[in-house]
C-alpha positions in Angstrom: -1.8 -5.8 27.5 -0.6 -5.4 23.9 -2.8 -3.5 21.5 -3.9 -5.7 18.6 -2.3 -4.7 15.3 -4.7 -4.3 12.2 -3.7 -4.8 8.6 -5.6 -2.5 6.1 -5.6 -4.0 2.6 -6.5 -1.6 -0.2 -8.5 -4.0 -2.5 -11.2 -1.8 -4.0 -9.7 -2.6 -7.4 -10.8 -6.3 -7.1 -14.1 -5.7 -8.8 -13.7 -5.2 -12.5 -13.0 -8.7 -14.0 -12.0 -11.3 -11.5 -9.9 -13.5 -13.8 -7.7 -10.9 -15.3 -6.7 -8.8 -12.3 -3.1 -8.9 -11.3 -3.8 -8.9 -7.6 -5.6 -12.2 -8.1 -3.2 -13.9 -10.5 -2.0 -17.2 -9.0 1.7 -16.3 -9.4 3.2 -18.2 -6.5 3.4 -21.9 -5.6 0.2 -23.5 -4.9 -1.7 -20.7 -6.8 -0.8 -18.1 -4.2 -1.6 -14.5 -5.0 0.6 -11.4 -4.1 -2.2 -10.5 -1.5 -1.8 -14.0 0.0 1.9 -13.3 0.8 1.1 -9.9 2.2 -1.5 -11.2 4.6 0.7 -14.2 5.5 3.6 -11.9 6.4 1.5 -9.7 8.4 0.1 -12.6 10.4 3.5 -13.9 11.2 4.8 -10.4 12.2 1.9 -10.2 14.8 -1.0 -8.7 13.1 -4.3 -10.3 14.4 -6.9 -8.4 12.3 -7.3 -7.6 8.6 -9.7 -5.1 7.0 -10.1 -5.4 3.3 -11.4 -2.2 1.7 -13.5 -3.1 -1.2 -16.3 -1.5 -3.3 -19.8 -2.5 -2.1 -20.8 -3.9 -5.5 -18.2 -6.6 -5.4 -18.9 -7.7 -1.7 -20.6 -11.0 -2.7 -17.9 -11.8 -5.2 -15.2 -10.9 -2.8 -16.5 -13.2 -0.1 -16.9 -16.1 -2.5 -13.4 -15.6 -3.8 -11.5 -15.1 -0.6 -14.0 -17.4 1.5 -12.5 -18.4 4.8 -8.9 -18.4 3.5 -7.5 -16.4 6.3 -10.0 -17.0 9.1 -7.9 -19.7 10.8 -5.3 -17.2 11.8 -6.8 -13.6 11.5 -10.0 -11.8 12.3 -11.1 -10.7 8.8 -13.6 -7.9 8.0 -14.4 -5.7 5.1 -15.0 -2.0 4.7 -16.8 -0.5 1.7 -15.4 2.4 -0.2 -18.5 4.2 -1.5 -18.4 7.0 -4.2 -21.1 8.8 -2.3 -19.4 8.6 1.1 -18.5 12.4 1.1 -18.3 14.6 4.2 -20.3 17.7 5.1 -23.3 16.8 2.9 -21.2 17.3 -0.4 -23.2 15.7 -3.3 -21.7 13.2 -5.5 -20.7 14.9 -8.8 -22.8 13.7 -11.7 -21.0 11.3 -14.0 -18.3 10.3 -11.3 -17.5 6.6 -11.6 -13.8 6.5 -10.7 -12.9 5.8 -7.0 -11.8 8.8 -5.0 -8.4 7.4 -4.2 -6.4 5.8 -1.4 -7.1 8.6 1.2 -10.7 7.8 1.1 -10.0 4.1 1.0 -8.3 4.4 4.4 -11.1 6.6 5.8 -13.6 3.9 4.7 -11.9 1.6 7.3 -11.8 4.2 10.0 -14.7 2.9 12.1 -12.8 -0.4 12.5 -9.4 1.2 13.5 -9.3 1.9 17.1 -5.7 0.9 17.4 -2.4 1.0 15.4 -2.6 -0.2 11.8 -0.6 -0.8 8.6 -1.8 0.1 5.1 -0.7 -1.7 1.9 -1.9 -2.4 -1.6 -3.5 -5.7 -2.4 -1.6 -6.2 -5.6 2.1 -5.9 -4.3 4.5 -8.3 -2.6 6.2 -6.4 0.2 8.4 -9.0 2.1 8.4 -10.4 5.6 11.1 -8.0 7.0 9.1 -5.0 5.8 6.0 -6.2 7.6 8.0 -7.0 10.7 9.6 -3.6 10.8 6.1 -1.9 10.6 4.8 -4.2 13.3 7.7 -3.4 15.6 7.2 0.4 15.0 3.5 0.2 15.9 4.1 -1.7 19.1 6.3 1.0 20.4 4.0 3.9 19.3 1.5 5.4 21.7 -2.0 5.4 20.4 -2.1 9.2 20.5 1.2 9.7 18.7 1.4 11.8 15.6 4.6 10.0 14.6 4.0 7.4 11.8 6.1 5.4 9.5 6.6 4.4 5.9 8.8 1.6 4.5 11.5 2.7 2.2 12.7 0.3 -0.6 15.9 0.7 -2.6 14.8 1.9 -5.9 16.9 -0.9 -7.6 14.9 -3.5 -5.7 11.6 -2.2 -7.2 12.4 -2.1 -10.9 10.7 -3.9 -13.6 12.8 -5.4 -16.4 9.8 -4.9 -18.7 9.8 -1.1 -18.8 9.6 2.2 -16.9 8.0 2.5 -13.5 6.6 5.3 -11.3 7.9 5.6 -7.8 7.5 7.9 -4.9 10.9 9.2 -3.7 11.3 9.5 0.1 13.5 12.6 0.7 14.6 12.6 4.4 15.7 15.5 6.7 18.9 15.5 8.7 17.3 13.6 11.5 16.2 10.8 9.1 12.5 11.7 9.2 10.5 12.2 6.0 10.9 15.6 4.5 9.2 15.3 1.2 7.6 12.7 -1.1 8.3 13.3 -4.7 6.6 11.4 -7.4 9.0 10.3 -10.2 7.6 9.0 -13.4 8.8 6.6 -16.0 12.0 5.6 -14.2 14.2 3.5 -16.4 17.6 1.9 -15.6 20.7 3.4 -17.1 24.0 1.7 -18.2 25.5 2.6 -14.9 22.8 0.7 -13.0 21.1 3.9 -11.8 17.8 5.4 -13.0 16.6 8.4 -15.1 13.1 9.8 -15.2 11.1 10.2 -18.3 7.3 11.0 -18.8 7.9 14.3 -20.8 9.7 16.1 -17.9 13.3 17.2 -17.7 15.3 14.0 -17.1 16.5 13.5 -13.5 19.1 11.0 -12.5 18.2 9.0 -9.4 20.5 6.5 -7.6 19.5 2.8 -7.5 20.0 3.2 -3.7 17.5 5.9 -3.2 14.6 5.0 -1.0 11.2 4.9 -2.5 7.7 4.2 -1.0 5.6 1.3 -2.4 2.6 2.4 -0.2 3.4 0.4 3.0 2.6 2.6 6.0 2.3 2.3 9.7 -0.2 4.6 11.4 -1.7 5.3 14.7 -5.4 6.4 14.9 -4.2 10.0 15.2 -3.7 10.1 11.4 -7.4 9.6 10.7 -8.6 13.2 11.4 -5.6 14.4 9.4 -6.6 12.3 6.5 -10.3 13.4 6.8 -9.2 17.0 6.5 -7.0 16.3 3.5 -9.8 14.6 1.8 -12.2 17.5 2.5 -9.7 19.9 1.1 -9.2 17.8 -2.0 -13.0 17.9 -2.6 -13.0 21.6 -2.1 -10.8 22.0 -5.2 -13.6 20.7 -7.5 -11.6 17.6 -8.7 -12.1 16.4 -12.3 -13.4 13.0 -13.1 -10.0 11.3 -13.1 -8.6 13.2 -10.0 -8.0 11.2 -6.9 -6.9 11.9 -3.4 -3.7 9.9 -2.8 -2.5 8.8 0.6 1.2 10.0 -0.1 -0.2 13.5 -0.9 -2.3 13.7 2.2 0.6 12.6 4.3 2.9 15.1 2.6 0.5 17.9 3.4 0.3 16.8 7.1 4.1 16.7 7.3 4.5 20.2 5.7 2.0 21.6 8.2 3.6 20.1 11.2 0.6 17.9 11.9 2.5 14.6 11.7 6.0 13.2 11.4 7.0 10.1 9.5 9.9 7.8 10.2 11.4 6.0 7.2 12.0 2.3 7.8 14.5 1.1 5.3 14.1 -2.5 4.2 16.4 -5.0 2.6 13.4 -6.7 1.0 12.8 -6.8 -2.8 9.4 -5.7 -3.9 7.5 -7.8 -6.5 4.6 -6.7 -8.6 3.2 -7.0 -12.1 3.5 -3.7 -13.8 3.4 -5.3 -17.3 2.2 -8.6 -18.5 5.9 -9.5 -19.2 6.6 -9.3 -15.4 4.6 -12.4 -14.6 7.4 -14.9 -15.4 10.1 -13.3 -13.2 7.7 -12.5 -10.4 6.6 -16.1 -10.4 10.2 -17.3 -10.4 11.1 -14.9 -7.5 8.3 -16.3 -5.4 9.2 -19.9 -6.2 12.9 -19.0 -5.1 11.7 -17.8 -1.7 9.9 -21.0 -1.2 12.9 -23.0 -2.2 15.0 -21.1 0.3 12.7 -22.1 3.0 11.4 -18.5 3.6 7.8 -19.5 2.8 5.9 -22.8 2.8 4.6 -23.9 -0.5 1.1 -23.8 0.9 0.5 -20.5 2.7 -3.0 -21.1 4.0 -3.5 -24.8 4.6 
C-alpha cells in the first residue's frame, strides 16, 4: 500500500491585511493565486493531503477565504503556529510579536505528519515538474530514512526584472548531495547574464546556472526530531525580537552534523513570485502563457 503524501503549505503570513498580500493576489487566469497553482501541482503529482500552517488569530478568516476550494480533490487541514508553543517550558519573551520562523512552522504541523511530506511557501509558484520530482523522491524513500531532498532552480530562472533578490545557493559535494546552503543577498544580473551579490558585502559573482533553493523540500518524518532540536538550540541563544529560526539553517546544521543527507533535485521549471510590486505584470503574463500552452486549465478548481 502506497503511503499518502502530504503537502505542508507555510501560510502563516496570510493574516495581516487580506487584500494586499502577494500570496492572495489574483495573478493568474480566473483570479488564481500562486498558492492555487502550488496546491494544484501537488494534487496532480499524487499528493492527497494538504496542511496549511497559519496563525490561530486568522483561522476564521482563512477558512472564509479558502472555503472548500480544494476539498473536492484533497484532504485539507490546518495547523496553528503559535508564538507561545515553545519546548521545555520556555516562557515567551515579553514583547515578542514576530513569528519564530519556518522551522517552528513545520514543527507546528508535526502532529499531522506521520508519512512523507513536502514543504513550500504559500506565496511562490514552483511548477509542475518540481512538485512531481519531490513526489517521486518521497515515494521511494523509507519512512525512517534520514535522506531528504530539496529542489534546485537555476538562479537565472528565479530572477526578478524589477531588482535584486536574495537566494540560497545549493553547494553540492562530489556525490551530488547537498554540502552547504549559502545565503546570497541582493543578487542582480550583470551584462554577461550572470549575477553579482550586493547587500554591503564583498561582491561575489554567481553563475546564472547555479542551483538555488526556493524553499521546496521533500522530507520523511525522521526530520522532525532534528528540526525540534535545532529550534531548541536556536531558542537557547537568546534570540532578539527580529531573529527567526529558518528551515534552511536547521537543515544545514543537520547535514554538518551527519544527522541527515539531502539530495538536490534539479528542475527545469521557472519560479514565479512577486518580490516587488513591479513584478505583478510579468508574473501574470507568465501564468497566462502556461494556460495558453495547455499546461494548466484556465479554471484550476472548478
